[in-house]
Structure formats: structure tokens, C-alpha cells
NULUMPA-581413 format. One record per residue: y, x, z of N, C-alpha, C, O in turn; chain; residue number from 0. Coordinates in steps of 0.02 Angstrom, whole numbers. Atoms other than C-alpha are relative to their C-alpha. Layout:
SITE  n_north  n_east    n_up  ca_north  ca_east   ca_up  c_north  c_east    c_up  o_north  o_east    o_up  mol  seq
SITE        Y       X       Z         Y        X       Z        Y       X       Z        Y       X       Z    A  NUM
...
This chain:
SITE  n_north  n_east    n_up  ca_north  ca_east   ca_up  c_north  c_east    c_up  o_north  o_east    o_up  mol  seq
SITE      -60      42       0         0        0       0       62      44       0       67      93      37    A    0
SITE      -62     -38       0       174       63     -43       41     -15      62       26     -62      99    A    1
SITE      -40       7     -61       306       80      92       34     -68       3       65     -91     -44    A    2
SITE      -33      64     -13       365      -84     166       55      11      52       51      55      94    A    3
SITE      -57      -3     -46       528     -112     260       -5     -60      46        1    -117      24    A    4
SITE       13      54     -48       499     -213     418       62      -9      43       78      33      85    A    5
SITE      -62      15     -37       657     -294     488      -17     -47      57      -43    -102      47    A    6
SITE       27      33     -60       627     -351     666       55     -21      49       94      21      72    A    7
SITE      -43      25     -53       727     -461     782      -27      26      67      -85      45      72    A    8
SITE       23     -22     -65       719     -413     966      -22     -59      44      -81     -68      56    A    9
SITE       14      52     -49       732     -564    1081      -43     -56     -28      -25     -89     -77    A   10
SITE       46      51      22       585     -682    1062      -46      21     -56      -90     -16     -77    A   11
SITE       42     -26      54       507     -573     927      -35      65      21      -96      68      23    A   12
SITE       28     -62     -26       484     -395     991       -9      -3      76      -59      19     103    A   13
SITE       -4       1     -73       530     -426    1172       11     -71      24       52    -107      -4    A   14
SITE       -8      67     -27       512     -584    1275       67      -7      37      101      43      49    A   15
SITE      -63      11     -35       659     -663    1364       -4      22      73       44      17     111    A   16
SITE        8     -32     -65       589     -583    1521       12      75      -4        6     111      45    A   17
SITE      -13     -71       9       631     -413    1447      -61      43      -9      -57     105      -4    A   18
SITE       63     -37       6       449     -364    1419      -27      -5     -71      -28     -59    -101    A   19
SITE       32      -1      66       369     -311    1254      -76       0      10     -102      42      47    A   20
SITE       74      -1      -5       183     -355    1236      -28      67     -23       -3      96     -71    A   21
SITE       30     -65      19        73     -200    1227      -27      -3     -71      -27      48    -106    A   22
SITE       26       6      68        -3     -268    1066       56      10     -52       43      36    -106    A   23
SITE      -56     -10      46       170     -269     985       16      74      -7       29      98     -62    A   24
SITE      -13     -72       1       198      -88    1033      -53      36     -43      -37      80     -83    A   25
SITE       55     -30      38        28      -42     961        8     -13     -75       -2      32    -116    A   26
SITE       -9      17      70        63     -134     798       57      39     -32       49      64     -88    A   27
SITE      -57     -37      27       232      -51     774      -18      73     -13       -1     101     -65    A   28
SITE       18     -71       7       163      123     802      -50      11     -57      -44      59     -94    A   29
SITE       49      -6      54        16       95     684       33      -9     -68       18      28    -115    A   30
SITE      -35      12      63       129       25     548       41      61     -20       44      79     -79    A   31
SITE      -41     -59      14       243      175     562      -45      58     -22      -27      95     -68    A   32
SITE       48     -52      20        93      293     552      -25     -11     -71      -41      36    -106    A   33
SITE       21      17      68        45      201     392       55       8     -51       46      -7    -110    A   34
SITE      -54     -14      47       212      248     315       52     -53      -9       96     -47     -51    A   35
SITE      -48      54       7       308       86     338       62      14      44       58      47      95    A   36
SITE      -63     -11     -35       490       85     395       13     -57      50        7    -116      33    A   37
SITE      -14      48     -54       534       -1     559       75      -3      11      107      47      26    A   38
SITE      -72       8      -7       710      -72     571       15     -59      47       -3    -116      32    A   39
SITE      -23      53     -43       780     -171     717       54     -39     -37       97     -10     -69    A   40
SITE      -51      42      31       884     -319     655       18     -54      52      -15    -106      55    A   41
SITE      -14      39     -60       968     -400     805       73     -21       5      117       8     -26    A   42
SITE      -68      19     -16      1120     -492     866       29      43      55       90      41      67    A   43
SITE      -24     -43     -54      1131     -366    1008       43      57     -27       31      82     -82    A   44
SITE      -38     -59      16      1261     -229    1004      -41      62      19      -92      56      52    A   45
SITE       38     -61     -11      1205      -47    1012      -16      11      74      -73      28      91    A   46
SITE       11     -14     -71      1227      -31    1201      -47     -50      33      -71     -38      88    A   47
SITE       44      51     -29      1123     -189    1230      -73       9     -20     -117     -25       7    A   48
SITE       70     -13      20       967     -123    1143      -34      39      56       -9      91      77    A   49
SITE       35     -32     -56       842      -77    1278      -13      74     -14      -46      90     -64    A   50
SITE       14     -71      11       839      114    1296      -74      16      -3      -95      60     -41    A   51
SITE       72     -14       0       653      109    1334      -32     -20     -67      -81      11     -88    A   52
SITE       27      22      65       623       17    1169       12      54     -53      -33      69     -93    A   53
SITE      -16     -53      48       710      152    1068      -39      64      14      -53     102     -32    A   54
SITE       39     -60     -18       615      286    1163      -74      -9     -18     -106      39     -39    A   55
SITE       71      13       9       444      204    1145      -20      -7     -73      -74      14     -93    A   56
SITE       16      16      69       452      151     962       42      43     -48      102      49     -38    A   57
SITE      -36     -44      47       499      267     815       36     -40     -54       17     -38    -113    A   58
SITE      -37      39      49       625      153     731       36      45     -50       63      97     -32    A   59
SITE      -34     -38      53       694      215     565       73     -21      -8      114      17     -32    A   60
SITE      -68      24       7       850      108     571       16     -56      48      -29     -84      80    A   61
SITE      -24      53     -45       954      -17     669       52     -41     -37       99     -13     -65    A   62
SITE      -52      46      23      1050     -170     610       22     -39      62      -18     -76      91    A   63
SITE      -24      22     -65      1158     -223     757       56     -51      -6       88     -58     -57    A   64
SITE      -54      50      -2      1278     -361     809       -2     -47     -60       49     -64     -89    A   65
SITE        8      47      55      1207     -476     677       24      25     -67       50     -14    -107    A   66
SITE      -19     -29      65      1242     -356     533       66      38       1       85      67     -50    A   67
SITE      -66     -33      -2      1408     -284     593       -7      76      -1       38     111     -24    A   68
SITE       10     -73      -2      1336     -109     619      -69      16     -28     -119     -15      -8    A   69
SITE       63     -19      32      1201      -26     513       -9      75       9       34     115      -8    A   70
SITE       16     -70     -12      1117      138     560      -64      17     -36     -114     -19     -30    A   71
SITE       60     -26      33       992      236     455      -11      72      21       32     114      13    A   72
SITE       18     -68     -19       904      389     522       53      31      46       71      89      40    A   73
SITE      -48     -25     -49      1030      404     664       72       3     -22      115      22      17    A   74
SITE      -68      -5      26      1184      393     553       27     -70     -15       -8    -112     -44    A   75
SITE      -32      64      14      1305      246     543       18      -3     -74       56      39     -99    A   76
SITE      -13       6      72      1309      188     362       47     -59     -16       74     -63     -71    A   77
SITE      -47      56       9      1413       29     385       21     -25      69      -19     -27     115    A   78
SITE      -26      25     -64      1523      -40     524       57     -48     -15      107     -28     -44    A   79
SITE      -48      53      15      1619     -204     512       30     -28      64       -4     -36     114    A   80
SITE      -35      28     -58      1749     -276     631       36     -64     -20       55     -73     -78    A   81
SITE      -43      59      11      1837     -443     649       72      25       1       92      60      48    A   82
SITE      -70     -22       2      2018     -415     598       38     -25      60       20     -76      90    A   83
SITE      -38      19     -59      2147     -424     736       32     -69      -8       35    -108      40    A   84
SITE      -31      66      10      2233     -575     658      -52     -55       6      -39    -108      35    A   85
SITE       54      50      -5      2067     -668     642      -24      -6      72      -39     -61      95    A   86
SITE       23       1     -70      2016     -619     818       48     -40      43       27     -79      86    A   87
SITE      -50      37     -40      2178     -686     891       -7     -74     -13       -1    -115      33    A   88
SITE        9      71      16      2150     -849     799      -60     -29      38      -57     -84      64    A   89
SITE       60      23     -35      1976     -863     875       12      -6      75       -3     -58     105    A   90
SITE       -9       1     -73      2022     -817    1053       51     -52      21       43     -83      74    A   91
SITE      -48      53     -16      2173     -932    1051      -34     -68      -2      -22    -110      41    A   92
SITE       35      64       5      2062    -1074     994      -44     -13      61      -42     -66      91    A   93
SITE       46      10     -56      1932    -1047    1130       36      -5      66       14     -42     111    A   94
SITE      -38       7     -63      2061    -1024    1267       34     -67       4       36     -98      57    A   95
SITE      -33      66       1      2154    -1181    1214      -50     -56      11      -33    -109      37    A   96
SITE       52      51     -10      1989    -1277    1214      -40      12      63      -90     -22      76    A   97
SITE       32     -15     -65      1939    -1201    1382      -74      16      -7     -116      -7      31    A   98
SITE       69     -20      15      1780    -1124    1309      -10      74      16       28     116      -8    A   99
SITE       14     -70     -19      1705     -965    1383      -24      39     -61      -62      14    -102    A  100
SITE       20     -43      56      1685     -821    1261       -6      72      22       25      94      71    A  101
SITE        7     -72      -8      1632     -639    1254       10      33     -68       -5       3    -120    A  102
SITE      -10     -38      61      1678     -507    1126      -46      61       2      -49      97      52    A  103
SITE       46     -57       4      1551     -377    1069       35      60     -32       63      55     -86    A  104
SITE      -17     -64      29      1599     -196    1043      -65      40      -5     -117      17      18    A  105
SITE       60     -42       5      1479      -56    1005      -29      18      68      -89      24      76    A  106
SITE       21     -29     -64      1473        1    1187       -1     -48      59      -31     -32     110    A  107
SITE       -3      46     -56      1507     -151    1297       26     -67     -23       51     -74     -78    A  108
SITE      -29      65      11      1555     -333    1307       70      -2      29       84      34      78    A  109
SITE      -68       9     -25      1737     -384    1333       11     -74      12       -7    -116     -30    A  110
SITE      -14      70     -14      1793     -545    1415       55      -6      52       84      45      73    A  111
SITE      -47      13     -54      1909     -625    1542      -39     -27      60      -94     -54      53    A  112
SITE       37      17     -61      1861     -661    1722      -22     -73       1      -78     -88      21    A  113
SITE       19      70      -1      1863     -850    1703      -58     -14     -47      -99     -58     -33    A  114
SITE       56       8      46      1745     -835    1555      -65      25      31     -117      -7      25    A  115
SITE       59     -28     -33      1625     -725    1654      -25     -48      54      -85     -60      58    A  116
SITE       19      46     -54      1627     -845    1802      -33     -63     -28      -84     -86      -1    A  117
SITE       28      61      29      1594     -996    1692      -68      12     -32     -113     -30     -26    A  118
SITE       64     -16      31      1454     -911    1596      -54      11      52     -111     -10      43    A  119
SITE       49     -11     -54      1369     -855    1756      -23     -66      29      -82     -75      42    A  120
SITE       18      66     -26      1374    -1034    1819      -48     -36     -48      -96     -68     -27    A  121
SITE       43      31      51      1297    -1095    1655      -71      29       2     -119      -8       2    A  122
SITE       66     -31      -1      1155     -968    1661      -36      -9      66      -97      -8      69    A  123
SITE       31      15     -64      1126     -999    1846      -40     -65      -4      -94     -72      24    A  124
SITE       34      64       8      1079    -1177    1797      -64       7     -40     -109     -35     -36    A  125
SITE       60     -13      39       951    -1103    1677      -49      44      37     -103      61      11    A  126
SITE       45     -40     -41       875    -1000    1817       11      74      -1      -30     112      25    A  127
SITE      -15     -71       4       957     -832    1784       52      20      52       99     -17      65    A  128
SITE      -47     -26     -49      1046     -728    1915       51      47     -33       44      64     -92    A  129
SITE      -49     -48      25      1196     -613    1895      -33      65     -19      -15      97     -68    A  130
SITE       36     -63      13      1077     -465    1903      -41      -6     -64      -46      42    -102    A  131
SITE       38      11      62       968     -541    1765       45      10     -61       26      43    -109    A  132
SITE      -46      -5      57      1119     -554    1650       23      71     -11       32      92     -68    A  133
SITE      -20     -70       7      1172     -376    1686      -56      40     -34      -42      82     -77    A  134
SITE       57     -34      30       997     -315    1642       -7     -18     -74      -21      26    -116    A  135
SITE       10      24      68       989     -420    1484       57      19     -47       45      38    -105    A  136
SITE      -57      -6      45      1165     -399    1416       44      60      12       87      76     -30    A  137
SITE      -38     -61     -12      1238     -243    1495       69     -13      29       84     -68      54    A  138
SITE      -66       1     -33      1415     -206    1553       49     -46     -35       51     -51     -97    A  139
SITE      -55      39      25      1560     -326    1533       65      29      27       73      35      88    A  140
SITE      -66     -25     -19      1737     -256    1535       49     -58       1       55     -95     -48    A  141
SITE      -51      52      -4      1872     -375    1596       65      26     -31       91      78     -11    A  142
SITE      -60     -22      37      2022     -364    1479       42     -62     -14       23    -105     -54    A  143
SITE      -44      58       9      2166     -488    1488       30      -2     -71       56     -54     -92    A  144
SITE      -24      -2      69      2215     -432    1312      -59       3     -48      -55      35    -101    A  145
SITE       61      -4      40      2040     -458    1242       12     -19     -73      -16      12    -118    A  146
SITE      -13      24      68      2107     -550    1089       41      47     -42       50      34    -102    A  147
SITE      -40     -47      39      2213     -402    1037      -37      63     -19       -6     110     -46    A  148
SITE       39     -61      14      2072     -275    1016      -16       7     -74      -15     -42    -112    A  149
SITE       15     -14      71      2027     -192     851      -72      24     -10      -92      41     -65    A  150
SITE       68     -27       3      1847     -141     893      -53     -54      10     -108     -39      33    A  151
SITE       46      56     -13      1765     -313     899      -45     -13     -60      -21     -24    -116    A  152
SITE       50      12      52      1605     -337     799      -17     -74      -7      -29     -99     -62    A  153
SITE       24      69       1      1563     -516     848       26     -35      63       40      -3     113    A  154
SITE      -19      41     -58      1612     -658     966      -58     -46      17      -91     -73     -27    A  155
SITE       51      46     -25      1492     -758    1073       36     -53      42       78     -35      83    A  156
SITE      -32      52     -40      1544     -926    1146      -52     -46      31     -109     -51       7    A  157
SITE       47      41     -38      1465    -1046    1270       30     -70      14       87     -76      36    A  158
SITE      -16      68     -21      1470    -1235    1290       69     -23     -24      113     -40      16    A  159
SITE      -65      16      29      1612    -1274    1171       17     -74       0       75     -93      -7    A  160
SITE      -11      72       1      1588    -1462    1177       -2     -30     -70        0     -91     -77    A  161
SITE        6      25      69      1574    -1474     986      -58      37     -34      -74      93     -16    A  162
SITE       56     -32      35      1430    -1438     867       26      49     -52       87      56     -62    A  163
SITE      -19     -53      46      1429    -1302     735       45     -25     -57       94       8     -74    A  164
SITE      -39      24      57      1495    -1408     592       71     -18      20      118      -4     -17    A  165
SITE      -67      17     -24      1641    -1473     694       40      62      16       99      66       1    A  166
SITE      -34     -63     -16      1681    -1299     757       21      36     -64       76      65     -66    A  167
SITE      -17     -33      63      1677    -1231     579       63     -31     -30      106       6     -56    A  168
SITE      -60      33      24      1807    -1360     529       61      22      40      116      31      12    A  169
SITE      -56     -17     -44      1914    -1312     678       25      72      -9       85      85      -4    A  170
SITE      -21     -71       3      1914    -1123     652        8      26     -71       40      78     -81    A  171
SITE      -10     -20      70      1905    -1112     462      -57      39     -29     -100      64       7    A  172
SITE       56     -30      37      1791    -1037     330        1      76      -1      -45     106     -29    A  173
SITE        0     -74      -2      1842     -856     360      -51      27      50      -64      87      52    A  174
SITE       49     -20     -50      1712     -855     499      -69     -27     -15      -77     -78     -49    A  175
SITE       70      20       9      1523     -866     500      -30     -15      68      -28      28     113    A  176
SITE       27      21     -64      1439     -962     642      -76      -7      -4     -102     -35     -52    A  177
SITE       72      12      -7      1257     -955     695      -15     -20      72       25      -7     117    A  178
SITE       20      20     -67      1165    -1028     843      -14      59      45      -32     113      21    A  179
SITE       12     -53     -48      1148     -926    1000      -75      10       8     -113     -39      12    A  180
SITE       71     -15       3       980     -838    1007      -34       4      68      -95      11      72    A  181
SITE       29      -9     -66       956     -830    1195        8     -64      41       62     -92      47    A  182
SITE       -2      58     -44       910     -974    1309        5     -66     -38       16     -67     -99    A  183
SITE        0      67      30       906    -1161    1277       70     -30       9       80     -72      53    A  184
SITE      -70      19      -9      1093    -1189    1253       24     -52     -51       82     -72     -49    A  185
SITE      -18      51      48      1091    -1314    1110       50      23     -53       58      83     -63    A  186
SITE      -43     -17      57      1216    -1322     967       74       3      18      117      -3     -26    A  187
SITE      -70     -10     -20      1375    -1300    1070       13      71      24       67      86      50    A  188
SITE       -7     -71     -15      1346    -1114    1100      -22      39     -61      -70      20     -94    A  189
SITE       19     -37      60      1339     -983     964       34      68      -6       64      93      41    A  190
SITE      -26     -66      15      1392     -820     884       44      -6     -63       27     -42    -110    A  191
SITE      -47       3      56      1538     -792     765       15      70     -25       31     115      14    A  192
SITE      -18     -64      32      1566     -649     642       46     -15     -58       57     -72     -76    A  193
SITE      -39       8      61      1678     -619     494      -46     -26     -56     -104      -6     -60    A  194
SITE       39      26      57      1619     -715     340      -27      57     -42       10     103     -60    A  195
SITE       32     -52      41      1496     -610     240      -36      52      41      -72      94      13    A  196
SITE       35     -47     -44      1433     -514     391      -55     -37      37      -40     -80      79    A  197
SITE       57      31     -34      1259     -566     447      -61      46      -8      -55     101     -36    A  198
SITE       59     -43       3      1083     -499     460      -21      14     -72      -45      69     -87    A  199
SITE       18     -11      70      1055     -522     273       44      54     -32       19      96     -69    A  200
SITE      -45     -52      27      1208     -417     229      -18      68      28      -14     119      -7    A  201
SITE       22     -63     -31      1147     -285     351      -62      28     -33      -68      88     -44    A  202
SITE       61     -21      35       977     -280     266       17      30     -68       -9      82     -86    A  203
SITE      -20     -26      66      1059     -257      96       32      69       6       17     114     -33    A  204
SITE      -33     -64      -9      1168     -116     160      -49      54      20      -44     112      -2    A  205
SITE       51     -49     -20      1018      -32     240      -41      22     -60      -51      81     -72    A  206
SITE       42     -16      58       911      -43      84       39      39     -54       12      84     -85    A  207
SITE      -42     -36      48      1055       14     -28        7      74      21        7     118     -21    A  208
SITE       -9     -68     -26      1076      167      83      -62      43     -10      -56     101     -29    A  209
SITE       61     -40       3       895      221      82      -40      -9     -64      -94      19     -71    A  210
SITE       34      10      64       847      163     -93      -60     -45       3     -104     -41     -40    A  211
SITE       56      47      -7       729       27     -33        7     -60     -46       62     -76     -69    A  212
SITE        2      59      44       678     -125    -135       -7     -62      43      -50     -65      87    A  213
SITE        2      62     -38       711     -299     -66      -69     -34      -6      -89     -72      39    A  214
SITE       67      30       8       540     -350    -135      -51      30      48     -104       1      58    A  215
SITE       44     -31     -49       462     -232      -8       22     -14      72       -2      18     119    A  216
SITE      -28      14     -66       558     -308     138      -36     -59      33      -48    -111       2    A  217
SITE       28      53     -42       478     -411     276       49     -13      57       78      34      85    A  218
SITE      -43      17     -56       580     -505     407      -42     -37      53      -82     -81      37    A  219
SITE       36      30     -56       512     -553     579       51     -28      49       95       8      72    A  220
SITE      -50      29     -45       609     -675     688      -23     -65      32      -79     -88      22    A  221
SITE       18      61     -37       614     -830     796       58     -49       8       46    -105      30    A  222
SITE      -57      41     -18       791     -900     806       45     -16     -59       35      10    -114    A  223
SITE      -45      21      53       931     -979     706       39      58     -30       56      56     -89    A  224
SITE      -37     -56      29      1021     -814     687      -43      45     -44      -20      97     -68    A  225
SITE       44     -35      47       871     -754     586       -5     -36     -68      -39     -11    -113    A  226
SITE        7      40      61       892     -887     451       24      38     -62      -12      39    -112    A  227
SITE      -25     -37      58      1000     -783     333      -46      58     -17      -56      74     -76    A  228
SITE       47     -56      11       880     -637     356      -61     -25     -39      -83       8     -86    A  229
SITE       59      28      34       733     -747     302       16     -18     -72      -25      -9    -116    A  230
SITE      -19      20      68       828     -812     151        9      60     -46        5      52    -107    A  231
SITE      -16     -58      41       864     -635      92      -61      40     -21      -56      84     -65    A  232
SITE       59     -39      15       685     -569      86      -55     -44     -30      -51    -106     -24    A  233
SITE       55      38      29       526     -621      -4      -48     -25      53      -78     -78      46    A  234
SITE       50      16     -51       421     -624     154       32      -5      68       53      45      98    A  235
SITE      -27      12     -67       485     -702     314      -55     -25      46      -88     -74      30    A  236
SITE       53      18     -47       367     -711     463       31     -28      63       67       8      99    A  237
SITE      -27      32     -60       412     -834     601      -51       5      56     -111      -5      46    A  238
SITE       43       0     -59       342     -813     775      -20     -72      16       14    -119      -2    A  239
SITE       22      67     -19       243     -959     843       50     -36      45       52     -98      46    A  240
SITE      -51      27     -45       383     -984     969       68      -9     -34      118     -22      -1    A  241
SITE      -63       5      37       516     -991     831       25     -72      -3      -12    -119       9    A  242
SITE      -30      66       9       636    -1136     805      -27     -31     -65      -48       4    -110    A  243
SITE       29      36      56       581    -1269     681       34      18     -66        1      24    -118    A  244
SITE      -36     -15      62       717    -1228     554      -23      66     -31      -29      71     -92    A  245
SITE       23     -64      25       657    -1049     540      -72      -6     -26      -89      24     -77    A  246
SITE       69       9      22       475    -1103     527       -3     -32     -70      -47     -16    -110    A  247
SITE       -2      32      66       521    -1212     377       14      50     -56       -6      39    -113    A  248
SITE      -17     -50      50       587    -1058     287      -52      55      -5      -52      94     -53    A  249
SITE       46     -57      -6       444     -943     336      -54       0     -55      -77     -52     -77    A  250
SITE       58      -9      44       314     -873     217      -64      -6      40     -117     -23      13    A  251
SITE       59      -1     -43       196     -862     364       23     -11      72       75      16      93    A  252
SITE      -14      11     -71       195     -924     544      -56      31      40     -114      12      33    A  253
SITE       50     -34     -41       106     -812     667       -4     -32      69       26     -85      80    A  254
SITE        7      26     -68        58     -840     849       63      15      41      107      52      19    A  255
SITE      -56     -13     -45       181     -841     994        4      74      17      -46     111      11    A  256
SITE       -9     -69     -20       252     -676    1053      -48      19      56      -72      76      58    A  257
SITE       45     -14     -57       144     -690    1211      -73      -5     -19     -117      10      22    A  258
SITE       69       6      24       -12     -721    1106      -13      51     -56      -47      36    -104    A  259
SITE       10     -55      48        -6     -556    1010       25     -18     -70       -4       4    -120    A  260
SITE      -24      25      65        95     -639     872       21      55     -48        5      51    -107    A  261
SITE      -23     -53      45       173     -480     803      -60      39     -27      -63      54     -86    A  262
SITE       60     -38      21         7     -386     799      -39     -40     -52      -60     -12    -103    A  263
SITE       38      42      46       -79     -532     713       34      -4     -68        0      -5    -119    A  264
SITE      -36       3      64        57     -542     580       -6      65     -38      -17      65     -99    A  265
SITE        7     -65      32        50     -356     545      -70       7     -30      -78      33     -86    A  266
SITE       69      -4      24      -139     -367     528      -10     -45     -61      -43     -26    -109    A  267
SITE        8      49      55      -129     -521     415       26      28     -66       -4      17    -118    A  268
SITE      -31     -27      61       -17     -430     291      -22      71     -16        7     103     -61    A  269
SITE       27     -66      16      -116     -268     294       46      58      16       40     112     -13    A  270
SITE      -47     -53     -19        23     -168     375      -32      49      48      -10     106      56    A  271
SITE       37     -42     -47      -100      -99     503      -75      -7     -14     -115      25      20    A  272
């Protein structure tokens, strides 16, 4: 088999929402790499949010981060996109005026305001998560009263806006791209926003263009709404058994749940290991 490019979401695909990767997934990744296939993380997480132990344990060839905003190949940044300051101010003004908590992703940390942090902690407490859980999962948050004036923002995350995606899109305009939030059961009033044209699919294209890969040799593995564009961009999309229904409808193949050796079974099914 010729070299395949395996684009892998983290949360709910490689690693459970408890922060644990099944041993079978680790075994599958290492075997596939030994067989000459390229392993590329493709996540909504920023660089600093990717588990250090994951990068140490698995020999990833590339990283697509912040939902396509940052692309790394062989340790080198090949693309990095930011929300413009004028667009960012428009977004933060909207969410502050609508009293909606938001966080801003940079390469190295999250940025927010204290009232947003307090409100988000209260929301996740209701889902059974503690402050310590959120620190472990999402990393450091810097409090910045001038958050909306920054120039290093890759993506915005918002919580409990009170309106669904279509209504929010009308309110903020078509210069932005909205996807559902990939963590927790937060419904369609929480999500992620990037500049239009920046998503996991654009990150895959930039990665393949950089290393001379063929989109026909690309496989995507995911479980959530923010994996939809990724699935649409490749010939073979593999949905985890625990994936959302919309992603399953797009999938070429549906494997078992992450906790039932789903990744290993998918790799075996396609002859990657």
C-alpha cells in the first residue's frame, strides 16, 4: 500500500473526554507509522492544549491546530491564520452586548475576561466538571480586559449564546465560519468561530500542498460537528461509533466507539496495520 495521510481529531477520537487514550489506539497509530503512513493531528485545540504526553508517545508527522488556523509539518509552521483585529472587535462586542461568555484562542493560551470565566465554570460545573478538570483539559486562561483588541487570535469559542447557529450567523455576518462545540453536551447555542475559509479542510489542503501529498490518499477520523468540513474534503471519512449523527451520515465507514477499540478496528479494516 502506498503512503496514506491519516488526519485525526483528538477529543472523542484519539482521546476520551476523560483525557485517556485507549491502549489499542496507541498501538494502531504506532503500527501505521511503522508501515509508512503519515499521522497528522487535526483538532480544534490550540498548540498549548495538545496533551504533551500524546506528542511524546506518538510519532506525529504534522499538526493542524485551532480548527485549521495553524498548520505544522515536520516541526515547522507552514501556515498560520488569525482573525483580523476589526473582525475580532466585531465579534467580542457582539458577545459582550448579548451577555455571552467567550474565550479567545492563541497559540500558547486562552484569553478571556473574568466574568466569562466565572460563567463558563458554572456551566461546566452543571455538567459534572470541576475547575481543576477544566484546567487539565484546556490549559491556562489569561485574563485580559482588552481581549478584543488582540492581534494573535486564531479562533473564538462561545458558550450558551441563547441562539442557534443559523441565527448567530445572521447576527455576526458571513465573514465568519461557525461550527458546533466539540466538547461536552452543550447543544447548538455553544460553538467555535474562525475567519471564513479557515477550517480543518483548509488545514488539510495546506498540509498536503506543503508535503506533496495527494488528497486521494487522505483519511479523516472524527466524531463531532467540527469534523464535518474535514470529512467533506477527503475521499475516506471514518466516524467513530460515538460520533454525532450528522458526521455519521457523511462517513465512508463507521467504526466502533472510542472505548471499544474503534480506532484500531478502523485501521485494521482499511489495511493500514
